[in-house]
C-alpha positions as CSV (number, residue, x, y, z in Angstrom):
1,X,-30.2,-2.4,-33.5
2,X,-29.3,-3.6,-30.1
3,X,-30.2,-7.1,-29.2
4,X,-32.1,-7.3,-25.9
5,X,-30.2,-9.2,-23.2
6,X,-31.8,-12.1,-21.6
7,X,-31.8,-12.6,-17.8
8,X,-28.8,-15.0,-17.6
9,X,-26.7,-12.6,-19.7
10,X,-27.6,-9.7,-17.5
11,X,-26.9,-11.7,-14.3
12,X,-23.6,-12.9,-15.8
13,X,-22.5,-9.3,-16.7
14,X,-23.4,-8.1,-13.2
15,X,-21.4,-10.9,-11.5
16,X,-18.4,-10.2,-13.7
17,X,-18.6,-6.5,-12.8
18,X,-18.8,-7.4,-9.1
19,X,-15.9,-9.9,-9.4
20,X,-13.7,-7.3,-11.1
21,X,-14.4,-4.8,-8.3
22,X,-13.3,-7.5,-5.8
23,X,-10.2,-8.2,-7.9
24,X,-9.5,-4.4,-8.0
25,X,-9.9,-4.2,-4.2
26,X,-7.5,-7.1,-3.7
27,X,-4.9,-5.7,-6.1
28,X,-5.1,-2.2,-4.4
29,X,-4.7,-3.8,-1.0
30,X,-1.7,-5.9,-2.1
31,X,-0.1,-2.7,-3.6
32,X,-0.6,-0.9,-0.3
33,X,1.0,-3.8,1.7
34,X,4.0,-3.7,-0.6
35,X,4.3,0.1,-0.1
36,X,3.9,-0.3,3.7
37,X,6.5,-3.2,3.9
38,X,9.0,-0.9,2.2
39,X,8.2,1.9,4.7
40,X,8.5,-0.5,7.7
41,X,11.9,-1.6,6.5
42,X,13.1,2.0,6.1
43,X,11.8,2.9,9.6
44,X,13.5,-0.1,11.1
45,X,16.8,1.0,9.4
46,X,16.3,4.5,10.9
47,X,15.9,3.0,14.4
48,X,19.1,1.0,13.9
49,X,21.0,4.2,13.0
50,X,19.5,6.1,15.9
51,X,20.5,3.3,18.3
52,X,24.0,3.2,16.9
53,X,24.3,7.0,17.2
54,X,23.1,6.9,20.8
55,X,25.5,4.0,21.7
56,X,28.4,5.8,20.1
57,X,27.6,9.1,22.0
58,X,26.9,11.1,18.9
59,X,25.2,14.3,20.0
60,X,21.8,15.2,18.8
61,X,22.0,17.6,15.8
62,X,21.0,21.0,17.1
63,X,20.0,24.0,15.0
64,X,22.9,26.2,14.7
65,X,22.5,29.9,15.3
66,X,23.5,32.0,12.3
C-alpha cells in the first residue's frame, strides 16, 4: 500500500521537478549556443572565401545552358 506523502515531501518533490526543468532549459540553450557558434564560424569562413574570390576576379558561377 502506498504511504501517504507529507507536505514537506510533496513540496520537495515539486521543487526538484521545477529545478530539473530549469536545468533542462539551461542545457538545451547551451546546446543551441554550441550549434550556433559552429554555424557562425562556417558563415565567417564563407565570407572569407567570397571576399577572396571577389578580390581575385573570379567570375560568379552562372548556370550553364545545356
